[in-house]
C-alpha positions as CSV (number, residue, x, y, z in Angstrom):
1,M,-83.9,-22.7,-12.4
2,M,-83.3,-26.3,-12.8
3,L,-86.4,-28.3,-12.0
4,I,-87.3,-32.0,-11.7
5,R,-90.4,-32.6,-14.0
6,A,-92.2,-36.0,-14.0
7,P,-93.6,-37.2,-17.4
8,G,-96.8,-35.1,-18.3
9,V,-96.0,-32.2,-16.1
10,Y,-96.0,-28.8,-17.6
11,R,-92.4,-27.5,-18.5
12,P,-91.6,-24.0,-17.1
13,Q,-91.3,-21.8,-20.0
14,A,-91.8,-18.2,-21.3
15,D,-95.2,-17.6,-19.4
16,T,-93.6,-19.0,-16.2
17,R,-90.7,-16.7,-16.6
18,L,-92.9,-13.6,-17.4
19,L,-95.0,-14.4,-14.2
20,T,-92.0,-14.8,-11.8
21,R,-90.6,-11.5,-13.1
22,A,-94.0,-9.9,-12.6
23,Y,-94.1,-11.3,-9.0
24,A,-90.7,-9.9,-8.3
25,D,-91.7,-6.5,-9.6
26,A,-94.9,-6.6,-7.7
27,H,-93.1,-5.7,-4.5
28,I,-95.3,-8.0,-2.3
29,P,-94.6,-7.3,1.4
30,P,-92.8,-10.1,3.2
31,H,-94.6,-12.7,5.6
32,R,-97.6,-13.1,3.3
33,R,-99.6,-16.3,2.9
34,V,-99.2,-17.4,-0.7
35,V,-101.2,-19.8,-2.8
36,D,-99.7,-21.0,-6.2
37,V,-102.7,-22.4,-8.3
38,C,-101.9,-24.9,-11.0
39,T,-98.4,-25.2,-9.5
40,G,-96.9,-27.8,-12.1
41,T,-93.1,-28.2,-11.0
42,G,-93.6,-25.8,-8.1
43,A,-91.6,-22.9,-9.9
44,L,-93.9,-20.2,-8.7
45,A,-94.0,-21.6,-5.2
46,I,-90.4,-21.7,-5.0
47,A,-90.1,-18.1,-6.1
48,A,-92.6,-16.9,-3.6
49,A,-91.2,-18.9,-0.7
50,R,-88.1,-16.7,-0.2
51,F,-90.1,-14.0,1.7
52,A,-93.5,-15.5,2.3
53,R,-95.0,-16.6,5.7
54,S,-96.3,-19.7,4.1
55,V,-96.8,-21.2,0.5
56,T,-99.6,-23.5,-0.6
57,A,-99.3,-25.3,-3.9
58,V,-102.4,-26.6,-5.8
59,D,-102.6,-28.9,-8.8
60,I,-105.1,-31.4,-10.2
61,S,-102.2,-33.6,-11.5
62,R,-100.5,-36.1,-8.8
63,A,-97.3,-36.1,-11.0
64,A,-97.1,-32.2,-10.8
65,L,-97.2,-32.3,-6.9
66,I,-94.7,-35.0,-6.7
67,S,-92.5,-32.8,-9.0
68,A,-93.3,-29.8,-6.8
69,W,-92.6,-31.6,-3.5
70,L,-89.2,-32.8,-5.0
71,N,-88.2,-29.4,-6.2
72,C,-89.1,-27.8,-2.8
73,R,-87.5,-30.4,-0.8
74,L,-84.2,-30.2,-2.6
75,R,-84.3,-26.5,-1.8
76,G,-85.2,-26.9,1.9
77,I,-88.6,-25.3,1.3
78,D,-91.5,-26.0,3.3
79,V,-94.7,-25.9,1.2
80,E,-98.2,-27.2,1.7
81,L,-99.4,-29.4,-1.2
82,L,-103.0,-29.8,-2.1
83,Y,-104.3,-32.2,-4.7
84,G,-107.4,-31.6,-6.6
85,D,-109.3,-28.9,-8.6
86,F,-108.8,-25.5,-7.2
87,R,-112.4,-24.9,-7.4
88,T,-113.1,-27.5,-4.8
89,V,-110.1,-27.7,-2.6
90,L,-109.5,-23.9,-2.0
91,P,-112.9,-22.4,-0.9
92,G,-112.8,-21.7,2.8
93,R,-109.2,-20.7,2.8
94,T,-107.8,-17.3,2.8
95,F,-104.5,-16.1,1.3
96,D,-102.8,-12.7,0.9
97,V,-101.4,-13.5,-2.6
98,M,-102.6,-15.7,-5.2
99,V,-100.3,-16.6,-8.3
100,C,-101.4,-18.7,-11.3
101,N,-100.4,-20.0,-14.5
102,P,-103.7,-21.6,-15.5
103,P,-104.6,-23.5,-18.6
104,Y,-105.5,-20.9,-21.2
105,V,-105.0,-22.3,-24.7
106,P,-108.3,-22.4,-26.9
107,C,-109.1,-25.9,-28.1
108,W,-111.8,-27.3,-30.3
109,S,-113.7,-29.1,-27.5
110,D,-115.0,-28.2,-24.2
111,R,-114.7,-31.7,-22.9
112,P,-112.2,-32.0,-19.8
113,P,-108.9,-32.6,-21.2
114,R,-106.6,-35.5,-20.2
115,G,-103.0,-36.2,-19.3
116,G,-100.6,-33.2,-20.0
117,A,-103.2,-31.4,-22.0
118,R,-104.7,-30.3,-18.6
119,S,-102.1,-28.0,-18.3
120,W,-102.9,-25.9,-21.4
121,D,-106.4,-26.9,-22.9
122,A,-109.1,-24.6,-21.6
123,G,-112.2,-24.9,-23.7
124,V,-113.0,-23.2,-27.1
125,D,-112.4,-19.7,-25.8
126,G,-109.6,-20.7,-23.4
127,R,-111.4,-19.4,-20.3
128,S,-112.5,-22.6,-18.6
129,A,-110.1,-21.9,-15.8
130,I,-109.5,-18.2,-16.0
131,D,-113.3,-17.4,-15.4
132,S,-113.3,-19.6,-12.3
133,L,-110.1,-18.1,-10.9
134,C,-111.4,-14.5,-11.4
135,R,-114.7,-15.2,-9.7
136,L,-113.0,-17.2,-6.7
137,A,-110.3,-14.5,-6.1
138,P,-112.3,-12.1,-3.9
139,E,-113.4,-15.0,-1.7
140,L,-110.0,-16.4,-1.4
141,L,-107.9,-13.3,-1.0
142,S,-107.5,-11.3,2.2
143,E,-108.8,-7.6,2.4
144,T,-105.5,-6.5,1.0
145,G,-104.9,-9.5,-1.4
146,T,-103.5,-9.4,-4.7
147,L,-103.8,-11.9,-7.6
148,L,-101.1,-12.3,-10.3
149,M,-102.1,-14.4,-13.2
150,V,-100.7,-15.1,-16.7
151,Q,-102.6,-15.8,-19.9
152,S,-102.5,-15.5,-23.6
153,V,-104.2,-12.6,-25.5
154,L,-106.0,-15.4,-27.4
155,S,-108.1,-16.1,-24.3
156,G,-109.4,-12.6,-23.9
157,V,-107.5,-10.1,-21.6
158,D,-110.3,-7.6,-21.7
159,S,-112.8,-10.3,-20.6
160,T,-110.5,-11.1,-17.6
161,L,-110.3,-7.6,-16.6
162,A,-114.0,-7.2,-16.8
163,V,-114.7,-10.3,-14.8
164,L,-112.3,-9.1,-12.1
165,R,-113.7,-5.8,-11.9
166,A,-117.2,-7.0,-11.8
167,A,-116.1,-9.0,-8.8
168,G,-115.0,-5.8,-7.0
169,M,-111.3,-5.9,-7.7
170,K,-109.0,-3.3,-9.2
171,A,-107.4,-5.1,-12.2
172,A,-104.7,-4.2,-14.8
173,A,-102.3,-5.7,-17.2
174,V,-98.8,-5.3,-15.8
175,A,-96.4,-7.2,-18.0
176,R,-96.4,-8.5,-21.7
177,A,-94.3,-10.5,-23.9
178,T,-94.7,-11.8,-27.5
179,I,-93.4,-15.3,-28.2
180,P,-93.5,-17.8,-31.1
181,F,-96.2,-20.4,-31.3
182,G,-95.1,-23.7,-29.4
183,P,-96.1,-27.1,-30.7
184,V,-99.5,-26.9,-29.3
185,L,-100.6,-23.8,-31.1
186,C,-98.7,-24.5,-34.1
187,S,-100.8,-27.9,-34.3
188,R,-104.1,-26.0,-34.2
189,A,-103.2,-22.9,-36.1
190,A,-105.5,-23.8,-39.0
191,W,-108.4,-24.1,-36.5
192,L,-107.6,-20.9,-34.9
193,V,-107.6,-19.2,-38.4
194,D,-110.9,-20.8,-39.3
195,T,-112.4,-19.6,-36.0
196,G,-111.1,-16.0,-36.4
197,Q,-108.9,-16.2,-33.3
198,I,-105.7,-15.4,-35.2
199,Q,-104.8,-14.0,-38.6
200,P,-103.7,-16.1,-41.5
201,G,-99.9,-16.7,-41.2
202,Q,-99.8,-15.6,-37.5
203,R,-97.3,-17.7,-35.7
204,D,-96.8,-15.6,-32.4
205,E,-98.9,-14.9,-29.5
206,E,-98.9,-12.3,-26.7
207,L,-98.7,-13.3,-23.2
208,V,-100.0,-10.9,-20.5
209,V,-99.8,-10.9,-16.6
210,I,-103.0,-9.5,-14.9
211,R,-102.6,-8.0,-11.5
212,A,-105.8,-7.6,-9.4
213,D,-106.0,-6.2,-5.9
214,R,-108.9,-6.4,-3.4
215,S,-110.6,-3.0,-3.2
216,R,-110.7,-1.7,0.2
217,Q,-114.2,-0.7,1.5
């Protein structure tokens, strides 16, 4: 999929492709209300729009939303765009499906990242966005709602499953792929070794798609 991408906007790559395939394999019924959190170029919003009743795309980056708007406009796709932090702009809304490729890369600081790093830096444990998403999911999803989210094993897949289950959702890993380190992880490999997050000489990571469904009462 050829996509317009403004400077500083996350380039769709292996995690985007893995999540897109997982969405296709999830057999989501048609005419659902879908929200794409951390939309970037809008790749997931575009993939979801084919059968969705409505699609909402959220990002903290204006450049990302402009990119998503252009990509959707070129394909004749009507998408609602929301600018801001998903933690503040989504509460009070309800969706049937939430898809998300959040920031999940561990970094050496918990300070809020700037620029393009907002697409990947997620605190020292890689969970600054993931935990918030997991806790918000039951509030944002309808009674039969589904969350599909991609992350690295470096940011704790078992922790994600535990948080979702503690929030009353049925959760499981549904897709995996191992890929070589990109430039960001290569640049901090020594720190990841020093903090025990990877093995010496390790230069690949496993990506995982988590699916979580609202439990029917």
